[in-house]
DSSP file (Angstrom, degrees, kcal/mol; ACC not computed):
  #  RESIDUE AA STRUCTURE BP1 BP2  ACC     N-H-->O    O-->H-N    N-H-->O    O-->H-N    TCO  KAPPA ALPHA  PHI   PSI    X-CA   Y-CA   Z-CA
    1    1 A M              0   0    0      0, 0.0     2,-0.1     0, 0.0     5,-0.0   0.000 360.0 360.0 360.0 138.3 -110.5  -51.3   45.5
    2    2 A T    >   -     0   0    0      1,-0.1     3,-1.9     3,-0.0     4,-0.1  -0.399 360.0-109.3 -82.6 161.3 -113.8  -49.8   46.3
    3    3 A R  G >  S+     0   0    0      1,-0.3     3,-1.7     2,-0.2    -1,-0.1   0.822 115.8  62.2 -56.8 -36.6 -116.7  -49.7   43.9
    4    4 A D  G 3  S+     0   0    0      1,-0.3    43,-0.6    42,-0.1    -1,-0.3   0.566 101.6  54.7 -73.2  -4.8 -116.4  -46.0   43.3
    5    5 A K  G <  S+     0   0    0     -3,-1.9     9,-2.6    41,-0.1     2,-0.5   0.302  92.0  88.5-102.8   3.9 -112.9  -46.6   41.9
    6    6 A I  B <  S-A   13   0A   0     -3,-1.7     7,-0.2     7,-0.2     6,-0.0  -0.920  81.8-120.8-112.4 124.6 -114.0  -49.1   39.3
    7    7 A C     >  -     0   0    0      5,-3.2     4,-1.4    -2,-0.5    41,-0.2  -0.339  16.1-142.0 -57.7 130.5 -115.1  -48.0   35.9
    8    8 A P  T  4 S+     0   0    0      0, 0.0    31,-0.3     0, 0.0    -1,-0.2   0.610  96.9  45.4 -73.6  -7.3 -118.7  -49.3   35.4
    9    9 A I  T  4 S+     0   0    0      3,-0.1    39,-0.1    29,-0.1    -2,-0.0   0.897 128.2  16.8 -95.4 -65.3 -117.9  -50.1   31.7
   10   10 A C  T  4 S-     0   0    0      2,-0.1     3,-0.1     3,-0.0    38,-0.0   0.616  91.5-131.6 -91.9 -12.2 -114.5  -52.0   31.7
   11   11 A K     <  +     0   0    0     -4,-1.4     2,-0.2     1,-0.2     3,-0.1   0.661  67.1 119.4  71.8  16.0 -114.4  -52.8   35.4
   12   12 A K  S    S-     0   0    0      1,-0.1    -5,-3.2    -6,-0.0    -1,-0.2  -0.502  80.2 -62.7-103.1 175.5 -110.9  -51.6   35.7
   13   13 A D  B     -A    6   0A   0     -7,-0.2    -7,-0.2    -2,-0.2    -1,-0.1  -0.405  42.4-153.5 -57.1 124.8 -109.4  -48.8   37.9
   14   14 A N        -     0   0    0     -9,-2.6    36,-0.5    -2,-0.1    -1,-0.2   0.569  23.3-133.3 -81.1  -7.0 -111.1  -45.5   36.8
   15   15 A G        +     0   0    0    -10,-0.4     9,-0.3     1,-0.2     2,-0.2   0.598  50.6 154.4  68.6  11.9 -108.2  -43.4   37.9
   16   16 A C        -     0   0    0    -11,-0.1    -1,-0.2    31,-0.1    -2,-0.1  -0.499  31.4-170.0 -74.9 138.5 -110.6  -41.0   39.6
   17   17 A R    >   -     0   0    0     -2,-0.2     3,-2.1     3,-0.1     6,-0.2  -0.421  19.5-169.1-120.6  55.5 -109.2  -38.9   42.4
   18   18 A S  T 3   +     0   0    0      1,-0.3     3,-0.1     4,-0.1     4,-0.0  -0.101  68.8  31.4 -46.8 135.7 -112.5  -37.6   43.5
   19   19 A G  T 3  S+     0   0    0      1,-0.4     2,-0.4     4,-0.0    -1,-0.3   0.235  94.0 107.3  93.7 -13.1 -112.2  -34.8   46.0
   20   20 A E  S X  S-     0   0    0     -3,-2.1     3,-1.4     1,-0.1    -1,-0.4  -0.826  71.1-135.7 -97.0 137.0 -108.9  -33.6   44.7
   21   21 A D  T 3  S+     0   0    0     -2,-0.4    -1,-0.1     1,-0.3    -3,-0.1   0.676 101.1  52.9 -64.8 -16.4 -109.0  -30.3   42.7
   22   22 A T  T 3  S+     0   0    0     -5,-0.1    -1,-0.3     3,-0.0     2,-0.1   0.209  72.7 135.4-107.7  16.4 -106.8  -31.7   40.0
   23   23 A C    X   -     0   0    0     -3,-1.4     3,-1.5    -6,-0.2     4,-0.3  -0.443  56.8-134.3 -69.1 137.4 -108.7  -34.9   39.0
   24   24 A W  G >  S+     0   0    0     -9,-0.3     3,-1.6     1,-0.3     4,-0.4   0.751  99.8  72.6 -57.4 -26.9 -109.0  -35.4   35.3
   25   25 A C  G 3  S+     0   0    0      1,-0.3     3,-0.4     2,-0.2    -1,-0.3   0.703  88.5  61.9 -69.9 -17.2 -112.7  -36.3   35.7
   26   26 A Y  G <  S+     0   0    0     -3,-1.5    -1,-0.3     1,-0.2    -2,-0.2   0.669 108.5  41.8 -80.0 -14.8 -113.5  -32.6   36.4
   27   27 A T  S <  S+     0   0    0     -3,-1.6     2,-0.4    -4,-0.3    -1,-0.2   0.381  99.0  79.5-117.4   5.1 -112.3  -31.4   33.0
   28   28 A I        -     0   0    0     -4,-0.4     2,-0.5    -3,-0.4    22,-0.0  -0.902  67.6-133.5-119.4 145.1 -113.6  -34.1   30.6
   29   29 A K        -     0   0    0     -2,-0.4    -3,-0.0    24,-0.0    -2,-0.0  -0.831  13.9-148.4 -95.7 127.7 -117.1  -34.5   29.1
   30   30 A V        -     0   0    0     -2,-0.5     5,-0.0    -5,-0.1    23,-0.0  -0.864  26.6-118.0 -96.3 122.3 -118.6  -37.9   29.2
   31   31 A P    >>  -     0   0    0      0, 0.0     4,-2.1     0, 0.0     3,-0.8  -0.306  11.6-131.3 -63.9 138.5 -120.8  -38.4   26.2
   32   32 A K  H 3> S+     0   0    0      1,-0.3     4,-2.2     2,-0.2     5,-0.1   0.868 107.1  60.1 -58.8 -36.6 -124.4  -39.1   27.0
   33   33 A G  H 34 S+     0   0    0      1,-0.2     4,-0.3     2,-0.2    -1,-0.3   0.854 105.2  48.7 -56.9 -38.4 -124.4  -42.0   24.6
   34   34 A L  H X4 S+     0   0    0     -3,-0.8     3,-1.3     1,-0.2     4,-0.3   0.891 108.7  52.1 -71.4 -43.3 -121.7  -43.6   26.6
   35   35 A L  H >< S+     0   0    0     -4,-2.1     3,-1.3     1,-0.3    -2,-0.2   0.858 102.5  60.8 -64.4 -30.4 -123.5  -43.1   29.9
   36   36 A E  T 3< S+     0   0    0     -4,-2.2    -1,-0.3     1,-0.2    -2,-0.2   0.656  95.0  62.7 -67.0 -13.9 -126.5  -44.7   28.4
   37   37 A T  T <  S+     0   0    0     -3,-1.3     2,-0.3    -4,-0.3    -1,-0.2   0.584  82.1 100.3 -84.9  -8.4 -124.6  -47.9   27.9
   38   38 A I  S <  S-     0   0    0     -3,-1.3     5,-0.1    -4,-0.3   -29,-0.1  -0.610  86.1-106.6 -84.7 135.2 -124.0  -48.3   31.7
   39   39 A D    >>  -     0   0    0     -2,-0.3     3,-1.5   -31,-0.3     4,-1.4  -0.254  29.5-117.7 -55.9 141.9 -126.3  -50.8   33.4
   40   40 A D  T 34 S+     0   0    0      1,-0.3     3,-0.2     2,-0.2    -1,-0.1   0.836 113.9  56.1 -55.0 -35.4 -129.0  -49.0   35.6
   41   41 A R  T 34 S+     0   0    0      1,-0.2    -1,-0.3     3,-0.0    -2,-0.1   0.709 114.6  39.1 -73.0 -18.8 -127.7  -50.5   38.8
   42   42 A D  T X4 S+     0   0    0     -3,-1.5     3,-1.6   -34,-0.1     4,-0.5   0.563  87.7 114.1-102.9 -13.8 -124.1  -49.1   38.1
   43   43 A R  T 3< S+     0   0    0     -4,-1.4    -7,-0.0     1,-0.2    -8,-0.0  -0.420  84.9   8.0 -69.6 130.5 -125.1  -45.7   36.7
   44   44 A G  T 3  S+     0   0    0      2,-0.3    -1,-0.2    -2,-0.2     3,-0.1   0.480 102.8  98.2  84.1   5.5 -124.0  -42.8   38.8
   45   45 A K  S <  S+     0   0    0     -3,-1.6     2,-0.3     1,-0.3    -2,-0.1   0.713  90.3   3.4 -96.3 -22.8 -122.0  -44.8   41.2
   46   46 A A  S    S-     0   0    0     -4,-0.5    -2,-0.3   -41,-0.1    -1,-0.3  -0.988  81.0 -90.3-155.8 159.2 -118.5  -44.3   39.8
   47   47 A C        -     0   0    0    -43,-0.6     2,-0.3    -2,-0.3   -31,-0.1  -0.423  37.7-117.1 -72.4 147.5 -116.7  -42.4   37.1
   48   48 A V        -     0   0    0    -41,-0.2    -1,-0.1    -2,-0.1   -41,-0.1  -0.671  42.8-107.0 -77.6 139.5 -116.2  -43.9   33.7
   49   49 A C     >  -     0   0    0     -2,-0.3     4,-1.9     1,-0.1     5,-0.2  -0.249  18.9-116.2 -69.4 159.4 -112.4  -44.3   33.1
   50   50 A K  H  > S+     0   0    0    -36,-0.5     4,-2.7     1,-0.2     5,-0.2   0.855 114.2  56.9 -61.3 -37.3 -110.5  -42.0   30.7
   51   51 A N  H  > S+     0   0    0      1,-0.2     4,-2.4     2,-0.2    -1,-0.2   0.920 106.9  48.6 -64.7 -43.3 -109.7  -45.0   28.4
   52   52 A C  H  > S+     0   0    0      2,-0.2     4,-2.5     1,-0.2    -1,-0.2   0.894 112.0  49.7 -64.4 -41.0 -113.4  -45.9   27.9
   53   53 A I  H  X S+     0   0    0     -4,-1.9     4,-2.4     2,-0.2    -2,-0.2   0.949 112.9  45.2 -60.8 -49.5 -114.2  -42.3   27.1
   54   54 A E  H  X S+     0   0    0     -4,-2.7     4,-2.1     2,-0.2    -2,-0.2   0.881 112.5  51.8 -65.7 -36.8 -111.5  -41.9   24.6
   55   55 A K  H  X S+     0   0    0     -4,-2.4     4,-2.9     2,-0.2     5,-0.2   0.938 111.4  47.0 -62.6 -48.1 -112.4  -45.3   23.0
   56   56 A Y  H  X S+     0   0    0     -4,-2.5     4,-1.5     1,-0.2    -2,-0.2   0.907 111.9  50.5 -59.2 -41.4 -116.0  -44.3   22.7
   57   57 A N  H  <>S+     0   0    0     -4,-2.4     5,-2.9     2,-0.2     4,-0.2   0.902 112.2  46.8 -67.8 -39.8 -115.1  -40.9   21.2
   58   58 A R  H ><5S+     0   0    0     -4,-2.1     3,-1.4     3,-0.2    -2,-0.2   0.962 114.1  47.8 -60.6 -53.0 -112.7  -42.6   18.6
   59   59 A E  H 3<5S+     0   0    0     -4,-2.9    -1,-0.2     1,-0.3    -2,-0.2   0.741 119.1  39.9 -65.4 -22.7 -115.4  -45.2   17.7
   60   60 A N  T 3<5S-     0   0    0     -4,-1.5    -1,-0.3    -5,-0.2    -2,-0.2   0.228 109.3-119.8-111.4  11.6 -118.1  -42.6   17.4
   61   61 A N  T < 5       0   0    0     -3,-1.4    -3,-0.2    -4,-0.2    -4,-0.1   0.894 360.0 360.0  47.8  49.5 -115.9  -39.9   15.7
   62   62 A L      <       0   0    0     -5,-2.9    -4,-0.2    -6,-0.1    -1,-0.1   0.413 360.0 360.0 -98.9 360.0 -116.4  -37.4   18.5
């Protein structure tokens, strides 16, 4: 699996289908606070997976 397909938080498949019009990542907002938890060397290199986004939202009542 290539680096752009690995979630920078949990290190699992991020499920991103970048380049496809129907990818879930085009329709979901990633909270700024979650993005700030990503190490600088990994930030902006791959999508955060849907599970990590949903977990963060639950834990932060978003």
